[in-house]
N, CA, C and O of each residue as an XYZ file, in Angstrom:
444
protein
N      38.256    -32.854    -16.370
C      37.390    -32.164    -15.433
C      38.117    -30.902    -14.978
O      39.257    -30.980    -14.521
N      37.482    -29.754    -15.094
C      38.131    -28.518    -14.675
C      37.840    -28.237    -13.203
O      37.046    -28.937    -12.574
N      38.495    -27.198    -12.656
C      38.330    -26.874    -11.232
C      36.897    -26.519    -10.878
O      36.430    -26.838     -9.784
N      36.193    -25.862    -11.795
C      34.802    -25.486    -11.535
C      33.958    -26.741    -11.310
O      33.134    -26.772    -10.396
N      34.154    -27.790    -12.144
C      33.415    -29.040    -11.965
C      33.740    -29.682    -10.618
O      32.848    -30.202     -9.948
N      35.019    -29.648    -10.217
C      35.405    -30.235     -8.937
C      34.746    -29.491     -7.780
O      34.254    -30.121     -6.843
N      34.731    -28.139     -7.833
C      34.111    -27.362     -6.765
C      32.640    -27.704     -6.613
O      32.135    -27.751     -5.491
N      31.949    -27.940     -7.697
C      30.521    -28.231     -7.640
C      30.233    -29.571     -6.988
O      29.116    -29.799     -6.523
N      31.219    -30.465     -6.943
C      31.001    -31.785     -6.364
C      31.341    -31.836     -4.873
O      31.082    -32.851     -4.226
N      31.914    -30.770     -4.313
C      32.257    -30.768     -2.896
C      30.986    -30.694     -2.048
O      30.004    -30.076     -2.459
N      30.998    -31.317     -0.872
C      29.799    -31.312     -0.020
C      29.504    -29.938      0.584
O      28.390    -29.685      1.042
N      30.509    -29.048      0.583
C      30.332    -27.681      1.095
C      31.377    -26.818      0.414
O      32.280    -27.350     -0.232
N      31.282    -25.512      0.539
C      32.257    -24.633     -0.116
C      33.694    -24.956      0.308
O      33.946    -25.342      1.449
N      34.607    -24.794     -0.614
C      36.009    -25.136     -0.363
C      36.568    -24.360      0.825
O      37.360    -24.903      1.595
N      36.172    -23.109      0.985
C      36.662    -22.299      2.099
C      36.256    -22.921      3.438
O      37.039    -22.941      4.387
N      35.027    -23.426      3.499
C      34.541    -24.070      4.727
C      35.329    -25.347      5.011
O      35.676    -25.625      6.159
N      35.608    -26.116      3.969
C      36.381    -27.351      4.149
C      37.790    -27.029      4.639
O      38.320    -27.720      5.509
N      38.398    -25.980      4.082
C      39.743    -25.598      4.513
C      39.730    -25.137      5.963
O      40.649    -25.454      6.718
N      38.696    -24.388      6.368
C      38.588    -23.932      7.753
C      38.432    -25.123      8.704
O      39.033    -25.144      9.778
N      37.625    -26.115      8.309
C      37.462    -27.320      9.131
C      38.771    -28.081      9.251
O      39.134    -28.536     10.336
N      39.481    -28.221      8.134
C      40.763    -28.936      8.151
C      41.753    -28.227      9.066
O      42.463    -28.871      9.838
N      41.799    -26.899      8.981
C      42.702    -26.125      9.829
C      42.326    -26.298     11.307
O      43.204    -26.475     12.151
N      41.044    -26.249     11.616
C      40.580    -26.421     12.995
C      41.011    -27.789     13.535
O      41.579    -27.869     14.625
N      40.748    -28.859     12.788
C      41.052    -30.196     13.292
C      42.529    -30.540     13.224
O      42.953    -31.555     13.776
N      43.327    -29.703     12.549
C      44.783    -29.862     12.620
C      45.291    -29.454     13.995
O      46.340    -29.928     14.431
N      44.558    -28.578     14.684
C      45.010    -28.048     15.966
C      44.127    -28.468     17.143
O      44.451    -28.148     18.287
N      43.029    -29.170     16.896
C      42.117    -29.570     17.969
C      41.849    -31.071     17.890
O      41.931    -31.680     16.823
N      41.531    -31.643     19.030
C      41.169    -33.050     19.102
C      39.654    -33.176     19.128
O      38.974    -32.307     19.674
N      39.123    -34.222     18.557
C      37.691    -34.470     18.639
C      37.225    -34.628     20.079
O      36.055    -34.393     20.383
N      38.132    -35.026     20.967
C      37.799    -35.183     22.386
C      37.522    -33.836     23.037
O      36.894    -33.768     24.094
N      38.000    -32.745     22.393
C      37.756    -31.397     22.920
C      36.328    -30.937     22.678
O      35.884    -29.957     23.276
N      35.615    -31.620     21.824
C      34.271    -31.191     21.448
C      33.314    -31.361     22.621
O      33.444    -32.309     23.394
N      32.344    -30.441     22.760
C      31.348    -30.605     23.826
C      30.589    -31.919     23.650
O      30.273    -32.312     22.527
N      30.307    -32.577     24.730
C      29.534    -33.824     24.736
C      30.258    -34.982     24.058
O      29.628    -35.986     23.724
N      31.563    -34.862     23.849
C      32.300    -35.941     23.187
C      32.295    -37.212     24.025
O      32.356    -38.317     23.485
N      32.222    -37.056     25.347
C      32.275    -38.223     26.220
C      30.916    -38.881     26.412
O      30.843    -39.959     27.003
N      29.836    -38.266     25.931
C      28.507    -38.800     26.147
C      28.156    -39.948     25.196
O      27.208    -40.692     25.450
N      28.892    -40.094     24.136
C      28.576    -41.123     23.149
C      29.015    -42.498     23.610
O      29.725    -42.642     24.605
N      28.588    -43.486     22.885
C      29.026    -44.846     23.172
C      29.438    -45.498     21.857
O      28.899    -45.186     20.796
N      30.393    -46.396     21.948
C      30.915    -47.061     20.764
C      29.879    -48.046     20.242
O      29.310    -48.825     21.006
N      29.639    -48.007     18.947
C      28.710    -48.935     18.319
C      29.487    -49.689     17.253
O      30.096    -49.088     16.368
N      29.459    -51.004     17.349
C      30.149    -51.813     16.347
C      29.447    -51.673     15.001
O      28.227    -51.816     14.920
N      30.198    -51.396     13.958
C      29.556    -51.324     12.643
C      29.099    -52.719     12.211
O      29.715    -53.720     12.578
N      28.026    -52.779     11.435
C      27.563    -54.099     10.997
C      28.566    -54.728     10.042
O      29.294    -54.027      9.339
N      28.596    -56.045     10.026
C      29.460    -56.761      9.095
C      28.908    -56.585      7.689
O      27.721    -56.808      7.448
N      29.761    -56.191      6.773
C      29.345    -55.977      5.392
C      29.701    -57.220      4.563
O      30.751    -57.831      4.763
N      28.832    -57.573      3.653
C      29.065    -58.686      2.740
C      28.843    -58.187      1.316
O      28.192    -57.164      1.100
N      29.382    -58.908      0.366
C      29.214    -58.537     -1.035
C      28.126    -59.395     -1.655
O      28.109    -60.614     -1.482
N      27.216    -58.751     -2.378
C      26.158    -59.437     -3.101
C      26.279    -59.001     -4.551
O      26.365    -57.809     -4.844
N      26.285    -59.951     -5.440
C      26.423    -59.627     -6.849
C      25.106    -59.906     -7.570
O      24.527    -60.983     -7.425
N      24.639    -58.934     -8.344
C      23.427    -59.143     -9.140
C      23.710    -58.706    -10.573
O      24.600    -57.895    -10.827
N      22.954    -59.246    -11.479
C      23.080    -58.868    -12.888
C      21.857    -58.048    -13.260
O      20.721    -58.431    -12.981
N      22.113    -56.905    -13.901
C      21.040    -56.043    -14.364
C      21.339    -55.648    -15.801
O      22.469    -55.782    -16.271
N      20.326    -55.166    -16.488
C      20.533    -54.715    -17.858
C      21.309    -53.399    -17.854
O      21.368    -52.706    -16.839
N      21.895    -53.070    -18.988
C      22.596    -51.789    -19.100
C      21.637    -50.636    -18.824
O      22.005    -49.644    -18.195
N      20.419    -50.777    -19.296
C      19.415    -49.735    -19.110
C      19.154    -49.497    -17.620
O      19.052    -48.355    -17.172
N      19.048    -50.589    -16.863
C      18.838    -50.468    -15.423
C      20.061    -49.847    -14.755
O      19.923    -48.972    -13.899
N      21.257    -50.293    -15.139
C      22.488    -49.725    -14.569
C      22.562    -48.230    -14.842
O      22.899    -47.451    -13.950
N      22.250    -47.824    -16.073
C      22.296    -46.407    -16.432
C      21.278    -45.598    -15.626
O      21.563    -44.483    -15.191
N      20.096    -46.171    -15.433
C      19.067    -45.493    -14.636
C      19.529    -45.356    -13.187
O      19.334    -44.309    -12.570
N      20.140    -46.408    -12.642
C      20.664    -46.342    -11.276
C      21.753    -45.288    -11.152
O      21.815    -44.561    -10.160
N      22.619    -45.207    -12.173
C      23.666    -44.192    -12.164
C      23.068    -42.786    -12.136
O      23.529    -41.922    -11.389
N      22.044    -42.565    -12.949
C      21.404    -41.242    -12.982
C      20.753    -40.918    -11.637
O      20.910    -39.816    -11.111
N      20.022    -41.888    -11.089
C      19.345    -41.655     -9.813
C      20.349    -41.426     -8.688
O      20.149    -40.557     -7.839
N      21.417    -42.198     -8.686
C      22.452    -42.026     -7.656
C      23.075    -40.634     -7.768
O      23.280    -39.963     -6.757
N      23.371    -40.206     -8.976
C      23.962    -38.884     -9.185
C      23.017    -37.784     -8.706
O      23.461    -36.787     -8.138
N      21.719    -37.964     -8.935
C      20.737    -36.980     -8.473
C      20.750    -36.838     -6.952
O      20.425    -35.776     -6.421
N      21.126    -37.907     -6.255
C      21.187    -37.893     -4.795
C      22.605    -37.637     -4.295
O      22.856    -37.671     -3.090
N      23.538    -37.379     -5.224
C      24.917    -37.122     -4.841
C      25.621    -38.343     -4.285
O      26.482    -38.234     -3.412
N      25.248    -39.513     -4.799
C      25.795    -40.765     -4.278
C      26.430    -41.573     -5.398
O      26.159    -41.352     -6.578
N      27.280    -42.513     -5.005
C      27.783    -43.489     -5.972
C      26.730    -44.581     -6.122
O      25.883    -44.770     -5.249
N      26.796    -45.292     -7.234
C      25.771    -46.304     -7.524
C      25.650    -47.343     -6.412
O      24.537    -47.646     -5.981
N      26.767    -47.896     -5.938
C      26.676    -48.954     -4.927
C      26.079    -48.436     -3.627
O      25.291    -49.133     -2.988
N      26.448    -47.218     -3.227
C      25.881    -46.645     -2.004
C      24.385    -46.402     -2.176
O      23.605    -46.618     -1.249
N      23.987    -45.950     -3.366
C      22.569    -45.702     -3.638
C      21.767    -46.999     -3.569
O      20.697    -47.040     -2.962
N      22.284    -48.052     -4.191
C      21.596    -49.352     -4.180
C      21.529    -49.892     -2.745
O      20.488    -50.392     -2.320
N      22.639    -49.790     -1.998
C      22.653    -50.286     -0.617
C      21.607    -49.547      0.214
O      20.862    -50.170      0.970
N      21.547    -48.211      0.077
C      20.578    -47.439      0.844
C      19.149    -47.830      0.476
O      18.292    -47.963      1.349
N      18.898    -48.011     -0.823
C      17.551    -48.401     -1.270
C      17.170    -49.762     -0.695
O      16.037    -49.950     -0.253
N      18.097    -50.707     -0.696
C      17.808    -52.035     -0.153
C      17.601    -51.984      1.361
O      16.711    -52.651      1.888
N      18.420    -51.195      2.060
C      18.244    -51.076      3.506
C      16.908    -50.424      3.837
O      16.226    -50.848      4.770
N      16.527    -49.390      3.074
C      15.230    -48.753      3.288
C      14.101    -49.748      3.058
O      13.140    -49.796      3.826
N      14.219    -50.533      2.008
C      13.189    -51.513      1.670
C      13.057    -52.565      2.762
O      11.946    -52.874      3.192
N      14.173    -53.115      3.213
C      14.091    -54.181      4.210
C      13.677    -53.640      5.569
O      12.954    -54.322      6.295
N      14.110    -52.434      5.939
C      13.713    -51.911      7.247
C      12.246    -51.518      7.251
O      11.573    -51.702      8.265
N      11.726    -50.984      6.153
C      10.311    -50.621      6.139
C       9.444    -51.872      6.171
O       8.375    -51.856      6.781
N       9.875    -52.956      5.531
C       9.115    -54.201      5.588
C       9.148    -54.760      7.005
O       8.128    -55.216      7.521
N      10.326    -54.724      7.634
C      10.445    -55.226      9.008
C       9.565    -54.409      9.948
O       8.872    -54.969     10.797
N       9.591    -53.074      9.797
C       8.752    -52.223     10.645
C       7.281    -52.525     10.412
O       6.498    -52.565     11.361
N       6.893    -52.740      9.143
C       5.503    -53.049      8.826
C       5.106    -54.381      9.457
O       4.038    -54.493     10.060
N       5.971    -55.396      9.316
C       5.673    -56.707      9.881
C       5.520    -56.627     11.396
O       4.626    -57.255     11.963
N       6.391    -55.855     12.057
C       6.304    -55.737     13.508
C       5.002    -55.055     13.911
O       4.348    -55.485     14.861
N       4.623    -54.012     13.211
C       3.400    -53.324     13.576
C       2.192    -54.206     13.299
O       1.217    -54.160     14.049
N       2.234    -55.005     12.243
C       1.152    -55.935     11.943
C       1.033    -56.971     13.064
O      -0.069    -57.309     13.498
N       2.182    -57.464     13.523
C       2.174    -58.448     14.606
C       1.569    -57.849     15.874
O       0.776    -58.504     16.550
N       1.933    -56.623     16.196
C       1.373    -55.966     17.384
C      -0.136    -55.747     17.243
O      -0.877    -55.885     18.217
N      -0.589    -55.409     16.044
C      -2.027    -55.204     15.838
C      -2.783    -56.504     16.028
O      -3.856    -56.507     16.632
N      -2.247    -57.613     15.525
C      -2.895    -58.915     15.682
C      -2.953    -59.283     17.168
O      -3.977    -59.769     17.651
N      -1.858    -59.052     17.887
C      -1.846    -59.355     19.317
C      -2.912    -58.542     20.058
O      -3.586    -59.070     20.943
N      -3.066    -57.288     19.710
C      -4.070    -56.429     20.342
C      -5.481    -56.935     20.056
O      -6.336    -56.944     20.942
N      -5.718    -57.355     18.815
C      -7.032    -57.901     18.455
C      -7.314    -59.193     19.207
O      -8.421    -59.399     19.704
N      -6.304    -60.069     19.291
C      -6.486    -61.326     20.018
C      -6.792    -61.056     21.491
O      -7.667    -61.695     22.077
N      -6.065    -60.103     22.085
C      -6.298    -59.784     23.494
C      -7.704    -59.262     23.696
O      -8.357    -59.592     24.686
N      -8.179    -58.440     22.757
C      -9.554    -57.910     22.865
C     -10.577    -59.023     22.734
O     -11.585    -59.021     23.442
N     -10.333    -59.982     21.832
C     -11.262    -61.107     21.662
C     -11.322    -61.953     22.935
O     -12.404    -62.343     23.372
N     -10.156    -62.237     23.530
C     -10.155    -63.061     24.744
C     -10.829    -62.346     25.907
O     -11.512    -62.975     26.715
N     -10.637    -61.024     25.992
C     -11.310    -60.258     27.061
C     -12.829    -60.342     26.900
O     -13.553    -60.495     27.884
N     -13.312    -60.240     25.648
C     -14.764    -60.299     25.399
C     -15.314    -61.679     25.687
O     -16.440    -61.802     26.168
N     -14.546    -62.724     25.403
C     -15.023    -64.082     25.673
C     -15.090    -64.348     27.170
O     -15.986    -65.047     27.642
N     -14.141    -63.792     27.913
C     -14.089    -64.021     29.364
C     -15.195    -63.241     30.074
O     -15.608    -63.623     31.169
N     -15.669    -62.181     29.482
C     -16.685    -61.334     30.157
C     -18.061    -61.913     30.077
O     -19.010    -61.322     30.592
């Protein structure tokens, strides 16, 4: 891999990264505005899940992950988290809709 290939994989221009590194060599994150307004959040416990896929599927995942600038495992984790959170959000909204319908039915029966 030549230097040109490495530069293309950086999240921002090398000059910007060097400027950030120089800044944080001489400054503390506590110096940042609003640094004290945040609150500590415990990261979720991570577990390992192993699945078997075909080579074709693995290759497709590699291509898709690369298109998003991600490694395969991070891409799969994000896809699974998106899938489970959207299902959870859908289920919650469905539950709220049913509750609203039930409340409307009981109001009509009482009237």
